[in-house]
Jmol script that loads the backbone (N, CA, C; Angstrom):
load data "model"
ATOM      1  N   UNK A   1      11.634   8.379  34.558  1.00  0.00           N
ATOM      2  CA  UNK A   1      11.097   8.731  32.919  1.00  0.00           C
ATOM      3  C   UNK A   1      11.901   7.995  31.825  1.00  0.00           C
ATOM      4  N   UNK A   2      11.311   7.583  30.720  1.00  0.00           N
ATOM      5  CA  UNK A   2      12.135   7.490  29.659  1.00  0.00           C
ATOM      6  C   UNK A   2      12.260   8.208  28.575  1.00  0.00           C
ATOM      7  N   UNK A   3      13.357   8.592  28.208  1.00  0.00           N
ATOM      8  CA  UNK A   3      13.872   9.475  27.486  1.00  0.00           C
ATOM      9  C   UNK A   3      12.720   8.992  25.790  1.00  0.00           C
ATOM     10  N   UNK A   4      12.226  10.316  25.420  1.00  0.00           N
ATOM     11  CA  UNK A   4      11.553  10.286  24.001  1.00  0.00           C
ATOM     12  C   UNK A   4      12.930   9.628  22.896  1.00  0.00           C
ATOM     13  N   UNK A   5      12.464   9.035  22.096  1.00  0.00           N
ATOM     14  CA  UNK A   5      13.307   8.394  20.891  1.00  0.00           C
ATOM     15  C   UNK A   5      13.145   9.355  19.943  1.00  0.00           C
ATOM     16  N   UNK A   6      14.390   9.611  19.560  1.00  0.00           N
ATOM     17  CA  UNK A   6      14.585  10.590  18.258  1.00  0.00           C
ATOM     18  C   UNK A   6      14.176   9.907  17.008  1.00  0.00           C
ATOM     19  N   UNK A   7      14.054  10.933  15.928  1.00  0.00           N
ATOM     20  CA  UNK A   7      13.632  10.220  14.555  1.00  0.00           C
ATOM     21  C   UNK A   7      14.817   9.190  14.136  1.00  0.00           C
ATOM     22  N   UNK A   8      15.850   9.863  14.643  1.00  0.00           N
ATOM     23  CA  UNK A   8      17.058   8.621  14.208  1.00  0.00           C
ATOM     24  C   UNK A   8      17.058   7.398  14.556  1.00  0.00           C
ATOM     25  N   UNK A   9      16.854   7.634  15.880  1.00  0.00           N
ATOM     26  CA  UNK A   9      16.684   6.079  16.681  1.00  0.00           C
ATOM     27  C   UNK A   9      15.586   5.164  15.936  1.00  0.00           C
ATOM     28  N   UNK A  10      14.585   5.861  15.877  1.00  0.00           N
ATOM     29  CA  UNK A  10      13.580   5.225  15.243  1.00  0.00           C
ATOM     30  C   UNK A  10      13.907   4.625  13.581  1.00  0.00           C
ATOM     31  N   UNK A  11      14.440   5.619  13.182  1.00  0.00           N
ATOM     32  CA  UNK A  11      14.887   4.900  11.721  1.00  0.00           C
ATOM     33  C   UNK A  11      16.095   3.672  12.073  1.00  0.00           C
ATOM     34  N   UNK A  12      16.795   3.886  12.766  1.00  0.00           N
ATOM     35  CA  UNK A  12      17.794   2.810  13.333  1.00  0.00           C
ATOM     36  C   UNK A  12      16.892   1.523  13.518  1.00  0.00           C
ATOM     37  N   UNK A  13      15.977   1.498  14.601  1.00  0.00           N
ATOM     38  CA  UNK A  13      15.065   0.629  14.815  1.00  0.00           C
ATOM     39  C   UNK A  13      14.273  -0.114  13.376  1.00  0.00           C
ATOM     40  N   UNK A  14      13.881   0.648  12.731  1.00  0.00           N
ATOM     41  CA  UNK A  14      13.291   0.429  11.481  1.00  0.00           C
ATOM     42  C   UNK A  14      13.983  -0.476  10.477  1.00  0.00           C
ATOM     43  N   UNK A  15      15.544   0.078  10.165  1.00  0.00           N
ATOM     44  CA  UNK A  15      16.504  -0.531   9.825  1.00  0.00           C
ATOM     45  C   UNK A  15      16.805  -1.975  10.234  1.00  0.00           C
ATOM     46  N   UNK A  16      16.940  -2.017  11.431  1.00  0.00           N
ATOM     47  CA  UNK A  16      17.068  -3.455  12.219  1.00  0.00           C
ATOM     48  C   UNK A  16      15.925  -4.218  12.055  1.00  0.00           C
ATOM     49  N   UNK A  17      14.689  -3.971  11.918  1.00  0.00           N
ATOM     50  CA  UNK A  17      13.502  -4.620  11.777  1.00  0.00           C
ATOM     51  C   UNK A  17      13.574  -4.882  10.455  1.00  0.00           C
ATOM     52  N   UNK A  18      14.041  -4.496   9.292  1.00  0.00           N
ATOM     53  CA  UNK A  18      14.368  -5.098   7.910  1.00  0.00           C
ATOM     54  C   UNK A  18      15.091  -6.029   7.839  1.00  0.00           C
ATOM     55  N   UNK A  19      16.444  -5.747   8.285  1.00  0.00           N
ATOM     56  CA  UNK A  19      17.367  -6.869   8.627  1.00  0.00           C
ATOM     57  C   UNK A  19      16.964  -8.001   9.014  1.00  0.00           C
ATOM     58  N   UNK A  20      16.215  -8.036   9.899  1.00  0.00           N
ATOM     59  CA  UNK A  20      15.764  -9.261  10.874  1.00  0.00           C
ATOM     60  C   UNK A  20      14.377  -9.775   9.784  1.00  0.00           C
ATOM     61  N   UNK A  21      13.834  -9.155   9.172  1.00  0.00           N
ATOM     62  CA  UNK A  21      12.928  -9.572   7.927  1.00  0.00           C
ATOM     63  C   UNK A  21      13.554 -10.319   6.955  1.00  0.00           C
ATOM     64  N   UNK A  22      14.662  -9.584   6.750  1.00  0.00           N
ATOM     65  CA  UNK A  22      15.404 -10.402   5.508  1.00  0.00           C
ATOM     66  C   UNK A  22      16.123 -11.557   5.899  1.00  0.00           C
ATOM     67  N   UNK A  23      16.403 -11.667   7.109  1.00  0.00           N
ATOM     68  CA  UNK A  23      17.312 -12.897   7.686  1.00  0.00           C
ATOM     69  C   UNK A  23      16.052 -13.803   8.033  1.00  0.00           C
ATOM     70  N   UNK A  24      14.880 -13.761   8.271  1.00  0.00           N
ATOM     71  CA  UNK A  24      13.759 -14.796   8.353  1.00  0.00           C
ATOM     72  C   UNK A  24      13.087 -15.389   7.563  1.00  0.00           C
ATOM     73  N   UNK A  25      13.855 -16.271   6.755  1.00  0.00           N
ATOM     74  CA  UNK A  25      13.478 -16.857   5.428  1.00  0.00           C
ATOM     75  C   UNK A  25      12.372 -17.904   5.956  1.00  0.00           C
ATOM     76  N   UNK A  26      12.328 -18.276   7.185  1.00  0.00           N
ATOM     77  CA  UNK A  26      10.931 -19.077   7.508  1.00  0.00           C
ATOM     78  C   UNK A  26       9.850 -18.608   7.563  1.00  0.00           C
ATOM     79  N   UNK A  27       9.722 -17.547   7.497  1.00  0.00           N
ATOM     80  CA  UNK A  27       8.369 -16.616   7.435  1.00  0.00           C
ATOM     81  C   UNK A  27       7.483 -17.134   6.392  1.00  0.00           C
ATOM     82  N   UNK A  28       6.198 -17.494   6.728  1.00  0.00           N
ATOM     83  CA  UNK A  28       5.313 -17.718   5.619  1.00  0.00           C
ATOM     84  C   UNK A  28       4.907 -16.483   4.754  1.00  0.00           C
ATOM     85  N   UNK A  29       4.400 -16.780   3.548  1.00  0.00           N
ATOM     86  CA  UNK A  29       3.874 -15.723   2.750  1.00  0.00           C
ATOM     87  C   UNK A  29       3.242 -14.530   3.666  1.00  0.00           C
ATOM     88  N   UNK A  30       2.122 -15.060   4.233  1.00  0.00           N
ATOM     89  CA  UNK A  30       0.904 -14.143   5.101  1.00  0.00           C
ATOM     90  C   UNK A  30       1.855 -13.473   6.122  1.00  0.00           C
ATOM     91  N   UNK A  31       2.721 -14.028   6.934  1.00  0.00           N
ATOM     92  CA  UNK A  31       3.367 -13.245   7.795  1.00  0.00           C
ATOM     93  C   UNK A  31       4.341 -12.179   7.271  1.00  0.00           C
ATOM     94  N   UNK A  32       4.947 -12.568   6.181  1.00  0.00           N
ATOM     95  CA  UNK A  32       5.897 -11.602   5.407  1.00  0.00           C
ATOM     96  C   UNK A  32       5.133 -10.525   4.885  1.00  0.00           C
ATOM     97  N   UNK A  33       4.054 -10.590   4.149  1.00  0.00           N
ATOM     98  CA  UNK A  33       3.301  -9.663   3.619  1.00  0.00           C
ATOM     99  C   UNK A  33       2.810  -8.923   4.708  1.00  0.00           C
ATOM    100  N   UNK A  34       2.328  -9.387   5.838  1.00  0.00           N
ATOM    101  CA  UNK A  34       1.860  -8.501   7.100  1.00  0.00           C
ATOM    102  C   UNK A  34       2.974  -7.356   7.569  1.00  0.00           C
ATOM    103  N   UNK A  35       4.187  -8.115   7.872  1.00  0.00           N
ATOM    104  CA  UNK A  35       5.304  -7.350   8.277  1.00  0.00           C
ATOM    105  C   UNK A  35       5.907  -6.551   7.387  1.00  0.00           C
ATOM    106  N   UNK A  36       5.714  -6.645   5.943  1.00  0.00           N
ATOM    107  CA  UNK A  36       5.872  -5.642   5.132  1.00  0.00           C
ATOM    108  C   UNK A  36       5.218  -4.386   5.081  1.00  0.00           C
ATOM    109  N   UNK A  37       3.832  -4.747   5.123  1.00  0.00           N
ATOM    110  CA  UNK A  37       2.898  -3.662   5.003  1.00  0.00           C
ATOM    111  C   UNK A  37       3.369  -2.903   6.474  1.00  0.00           C
ATOM    112  N   UNK A  38       3.162  -3.649   7.437  1.00  0.00           N
ATOM    113  CA  UNK A  38       3.467  -2.899   8.724  1.00  0.00           C
ATOM    114  C   UNK A  38       4.675  -2.056   8.765  1.00  0.00           C
ATOM    115  N   UNK A  39       5.798  -2.466   8.289  1.00  0.00           N
ATOM    116  CA  UNK A  39       7.213  -1.541   7.848  1.00  0.00           C
ATOM    117  C   UNK A  39       6.565  -0.425   7.189  1.00  0.00           C
ATOM    118  N   UNK A  40       5.964  -0.514   6.038  1.00  0.00           N
ATOM    119  CA  UNK A  40       5.485   0.796   5.123  1.00  0.00           C
ATOM    120  C   UNK A  40       4.503   1.513   6.043  1.00  0.00           C
ATOM    121  N   UNK A  41       3.659   1.147   6.825  1.00  0.00           N
ATOM    122  CA  UNK A  41       2.809   2.010   7.521  1.00  0.00           C
ATOM    123  C   UNK A  41       3.610   2.769   8.594  1.00  0.00           C
ATOM    124  N   UNK A  42       4.592   1.897   9.404  1.00  0.00           N
ATOM    125  CA  UNK A  42       5.323   2.709  10.208  1.00  0.00           C
ATOM    126  C   UNK A  42       6.182   4.044   9.500  1.00  0.00           C
ATOM    127  N   UNK A  43       6.549   3.823   8.593  1.00  0.00           N
ATOM    128  CA  UNK A  43       7.504   4.457   7.749  1.00  0.00           C
ATOM    129  C   UNK A  43       6.571   6.177   7.368  1.00  0.00           C
ATOM    130  N   UNK A  44       5.304   5.621   7.019  1.00  0.00           N
ATOM    131  CA  UNK A  44       4.452   6.626   6.835  1.00  0.00           C
ATOM    132  C   UNK A  44       3.971   7.386   7.890  1.00  0.00           C
ATOM    133  N   UNK A  45       4.018   6.387   9.042  1.00  0.00           N
ATOM    134  CA  UNK A  45       3.317   7.354  10.207  1.00  0.00           C
ATOM    135  C   UNK A  45       4.159   8.269  10.838  1.00  0.00           C
ATOM    136  N   UNK A  46       5.537   8.142  10.662  1.00  0.00           N
ATOM    137  CA  UNK A  46       6.361   9.199  10.845  1.00  0.00           C
ATOM    138  C   UNK A  46       6.005  10.682  10.323  1.00  0.00           C
ATOM    139  N   UNK A  47       5.524  10.545   9.600  1.00  0.00           N
ATOM    140  CA  UNK A  47       4.921  12.008   8.841  1.00  0.00           C
ATOM    141  C   UNK A  47       3.429  12.076   8.914  1.00  0.00           C
ATOM    142  N   UNK A  48       2.945  11.090  10.341  1.00  0.00           N
ATOM    143  CA  UNK A  48       1.430  11.397  10.048  1.00  0.00           C
ATOM    144  C   UNK A  48       0.926  11.922  11.420  1.00  0.00           C
ATOM    145  N   UNK A  49      -0.358  12.108  11.841  1.00  0.00           N
ATOM    146  CA  UNK A  49      -1.001  12.432  13.119  1.00  0.00           C
ATOM    147  C   UNK A  49      -0.907  10.970  14.321  1.00  0.00           C
ATOM    148  N   UNK A  50      -0.861  11.340  15.532  1.00  0.00           N
ATOM    149  CA  UNK A  50      -0.789  10.356  16.317  1.00  0.00           C
ATOM    150  C   UNK A  50      -2.137   9.543  16.363  1.00  0.00           C
ATOM    151  N   UNK A  51      -1.649   8.231  16.246  1.00  0.00           N
ATOM    152  CA  UNK A  51      -2.957   7.109  16.284  1.00  0.00           C
ATOM    153  C   UNK A  51      -2.469   5.867  17.070  1.00  0.00           C
ATOM    154  N   UNK A  52      -3.294   5.307  18.372  1.00  0.00           N
ATOM    155  CA  UNK A  52      -3.138   4.157  18.801  1.00  0.00           C
ATOM    156  C   UNK A  52      -2.959   2.991  18.288  1.00  0.00           C
ATOM    157  N   UNK A  53      -3.416   2.709  16.598  1.00  0.00           N
ATOM    158  CA  UNK A  53      -3.787   1.642  15.975  1.00  0.00           C
ATOM    159  C   UNK A  53      -2.588   1.293  15.674  1.00  0.00           C
ATOM    160  N   UNK A  54      -1.347   2.054  15.589  1.00  0.00           N
ATOM    161  CA  UNK A  54      -0.304   1.466  15.174  1.00  0.00           C
ATOM    162  C   UNK A  54       0.412   0.455  16.429  1.00  0.00           C
ATOM    163  N   UNK A  55       0.327   1.008  17.590  1.00  0.00           N
ATOM    164  CA  UNK A  55       0.761   0.237  18.718  1.00  0.00           C
ATOM    165  C   UNK A  55       0.055  -1.130  18.977  1.00  0.00           C
ATOM    166  N   UNK A  56      -1.133  -0.828  18.933  1.00  0.00           N
ATOM    167  CA  UNK A  56      -2.082  -1.970  18.790  1.00  0.00           C
ATOM    168  C   UNK A  56      -2.084  -3.180  17.784  1.00  0.00           C
ATOM    169  N   UNK A  57      -1.568  -2.654  16.359  1.00  0.00           N
ATOM    170  CA  UNK A  57      -1.172  -3.675  15.525  1.00  0.00           C
ATOM    171  C   UNK A  57       0.079  -4.250  15.760  1.00  0.00           C
ATOM    172  N   UNK A  58       1.075  -3.445  15.888  1.00  0.00           N
ATOM    173  CA  UNK A  58       2.464  -3.882  16.325  1.00  0.00           C
ATOM    174  C   UNK A  58       2.388  -5.067  17.261  1.00  0.00           C
ATOM    175  N   UNK A  59       1.656  -4.662  18.796  1.00  0.00           N
ATOM    176  CA  UNK A  59       1.555  -5.711  19.582  1.00  0.00           C
ATOM    177  C   UNK A  59       0.706  -7.143  18.970  1.00  0.00           C
ATOM    178  N   UNK A  60      -0.378  -6.913  18.392  1.00  0.00           N
ATOM    179  CA  UNK A  60      -1.019  -8.145  17.916  1.00  0.00           C
ATOM    180  C   UNK A  60       0.390  -8.993  17.020  1.00  0.00           C
ATOM    181  N   UNK A  61       0.993  -8.199  16.112  1.00  0.00           N
ATOM    182  CA  UNK A  61       1.978  -8.978  15.428  1.00  0.00           C
ATOM    183  C   UNK A  61       3.109  -9.278  16.414  1.00  0.00           C
ATOM    184  N   UNK A  62       3.498  -8.665  17.460  1.00  0.00           N
ATOM    185  CA  UNK A  62       4.385  -9.286  18.407  1.00  0.00           C
ATOM    186  C   UNK A  62       4.045 -10.636  18.789  1.00  0.00           C
ATOM    187  N   UNK A  63       2.547 -10.530  19.364  1.00  0.00           N
ATOM    188  CA  UNK A  63       2.173 -11.784  19.814  1.00  0.00           C
ATOM    189  C   UNK A  63       1.802 -12.837  19.206  1.00  0.00           C
ATOM    190  N   UNK A  64       1.878 -12.859  17.797  1.00  0.00           N
ATOM    191  CA  UNK A  64       1.579 -13.747  17.050  1.00  0.00           C
ATOM    192  C   UNK A  64       3.327 -14.274  16.522  1.00  0.00           C
ATOM    193  N   UNK A  65       4.301 -13.634  16.704  1.00  0.00           N
ATOM    194  CA  UNK A  65       5.502 -14.148  16.335  1.00  0.00           C
ATOM    195  C   UNK A  65       6.412 -14.265  17.552  1.00  0.00           C
ATOM    196  N   UNK A  66       5.837 -14.362  18.643  1.00  0.00           N
ATOM    197  CA  UNK A  66       6.680 -14.444  20.070  1.00  0.00           C
ATOM    198  C   UNK A  66       7.249 -15.793  20.150  1.00  0.00           C
ATOM    199  N   UNK A  67       6.360 -16.920  19.763  1.00  0.00           N
ATOM    200  CA  UNK A  67       7.057 -18.030  19.878  1.00  0.00           C
ATOM    201  C   UNK A  67       8.132 -18.596  18.780  1.00  0.00           C
ATOM    202  N   UNK A  68       7.804 -18.330  17.532  1.00  0.00           N
ATOM    203  CA  UNK A  68       8.541 -18.487  16.807  1.00  0.00           C
ATOM    204  C   UNK A  68       9.667 -17.719  16.487  1.00  0.00           C
ATOM    205  N   UNK A  69       9.423 -16.535  16.584  1.00  0.00           N
ATOM    206  CA  UNK A  69      10.611 -15.338  16.131  1.00  0.00           C
ATOM    207  C   UNK A  69      10.612 -14.342  17.358  1.00  0.00           C
ATOM    208  N   UNK A  70      11.261 -14.926  18.605  1.00  0.00           N
ATOM    209  CA  UNK A  70      11.316 -13.904  19.682  1.00  0.00           C
ATOM    210  C   UNK A  70      11.908 -12.474  19.196  1.00  0.00           C
ATOM    211  N   UNK A  71      12.888 -12.777  18.526  1.00  0.00           N
ATOM    212  CA  UNK A  71      13.940 -11.460  18.299  1.00  0.00           C
ATOM    213  C   UNK A  71      13.002 -10.327  17.554  1.00  0.00           C
ATOM    214  N   UNK A  72      12.155 -10.806  16.330  1.00  0.00           N
ATOM    215  CA  UNK A  72      11.496  -9.993  15.871  1.00  0.00           C
ATOM    216  C   UNK A  72      10.332  -9.594  16.636  1.00  0.00           C
ATOM    217  N   UNK A  73       9.603 -10.148  17.622  1.00  0.00           N
ATOM    218  CA  UNK A  73       8.838  -9.980  18.195  1.00  0.00           C
ATOM    219  C   UNK A  73       9.305  -8.666  19.274  1.00  0.00           C
ATOM    220  N   UNK A  74      10.345  -8.889  19.907  1.00  0.00           N
ATOM    221  CA  UNK A  74      11.032  -7.985  20.769  1.00  0.00           C
ATOM    222  C   UNK A  74      10.978  -6.766  19.551  1.00  0.00           C
ATOM    223  N   UNK A  75      11.591  -6.796  18.311  1.00  0.00           N
ATOM    224  CA  UNK A  75      12.018  -5.465  17.820  1.00  0.00           C
ATOM    225  C   UNK A  75      10.624  -4.784  17.485  1.00  0.00           C
ATOM    226  N   UNK A  76       9.710  -5.699  17.220  1.00  0.00           N
ATOM    227  CA  UNK A  76       8.318  -4.816  16.986  1.00  0.00           C
ATOM    228  C   UNK A  76       7.824  -4.106  18.045  1.00  0.00           C
ATOM    229  N   UNK A  77       8.093  -4.994  19.406  1.00  0.00           N
ATOM    230  CA  UNK A  77       7.548  -3.983  20.750  1.00  0.00           C
ATOM    231  C   UNK A  77       8.546  -2.848  20.860  1.00  0.00           C
ATOM    232  N   UNK A  78       9.737  -2.730  20.579  1.00  0.00           N
ATOM    233  CA  UNK A  78      10.550  -1.751  20.776  1.00  0.00           C
ATOM    234  C   UNK A  78      10.104  -0.479  19.555  1.00  0.00           C
ATOM    235  N   UNK A  79       9.464  -0.833  18.473  1.00  0.00           N
ATOM    236  CA  UNK A  79       9.335   0.076  17.460  1.00  0.00           C
ATOM    237  C   UNK A  79       7.841   0.823  17.902  1.00  0.00           C
ATOM    238  N   UNK A  80       7.031  -0.511  18.737  1.00  0.00           N
ATOM    239  CA  UNK A  80       5.956   0.116  19.111  1.00  0.00           C
ATOM    240  C   UNK A  80       6.154   1.329  20.261  1.00  0.00           C
ATOM    241  N   UNK A  81       7.179   0.731  21.219  1.00  0.00           N
ATOM    242  CA  UNK A  81       7.303   1.873  22.121  1.00  0.00           C
ATOM    243  C   UNK A  81       8.051   3.400  21.975  1.00  0.00           C
ATOM    244  N   UNK A  82       8.990   2.994  20.769  1.00  0.00           N
ATOM    245  CA  UNK A  82       9.427   4.298  20.259  1.00  0.00           C
ATOM    246  C   UNK A  82       8.276   5.265  19.454  1.00  0.00           C
ATOM    247  N   UNK A  83       7.421   4.285  19.060  1.00  0.00           N
ATOM    248  CA  UNK A  83       6.432   5.274  18.240  1.00  0.00           C
ATOM    249  C   UNK A  83       5.654   6.051  19.166  1.00  0.00           C
ATOM    250  N   UNK A  84       5.321   5.313  20.384  1.00  0.00           N
ATOM    251  CA  UNK A  84       4.653   6.080  21.493  1.00  0.00           C
ATOM    252  C   UNK A  84       5.341   6.953  22.100  1.00  0.00           C
ATOM    253  N   UNK A  85       6.342   7.040  22.214  1.00  0.00           N
ATOM    254  CA  UNK A  85       7.393   8.089  23.041  1.00  0.00           C
ATOM    255  C   UNK A  85       7.551   9.036  22.035  1.00  0.00           C
ATOM    256  N   UNK A  86       7.375   9.153  20.753  1.00  0.00           N
ATOM    257  CA  UNK A  86       7.435  10.319  19.899  1.00  0.00           C
ATOM    258  C   UNK A  86       6.191  10.931  19.545  1.00  0.00           C
ATOM    259  N   UNK A  87       5.228   9.781  19.935  1.00  0.00           N
ATOM    260  CA  UNK A  87       3.705  10.697  19.734  1.00  0.00           C
ATOM    261  C   UNK A  87       3.015  10.133  18.751  1.00  0.00           C
ATOM    262  N   UNK A  88       3.463   9.023  18.029  1.00  0.00           N
ATOM    263  CA  UNK A  88       3.010   8.469  16.922  1.00  0.00           C
ATOM    264  C   UNK A  88       2.159   7.294  17.524  1.00  0.00           C
TER     265      UNK A  88
END
end "model"
wireframe off; spacefill off
backbone 0.3
color backbone group
């Protein structure tokens, strides 16, 4: 059984995602906009009710970035997993 992720761990994962986004100068404007929007959504979701929409959206973005940005895709999947484990 996987232990639930704490709010602190989720915050750390979001911080890593932000660092990866800042280091990904090769992202096109649309991709950057989508990821920035998603980061804001995740931050707001920590205070919201549970929803499967976040996981679906994160997975869709992870698939989109898998070939060109595997580290970013892995971070997105990790955040989706973390959100799921804390019930968001």
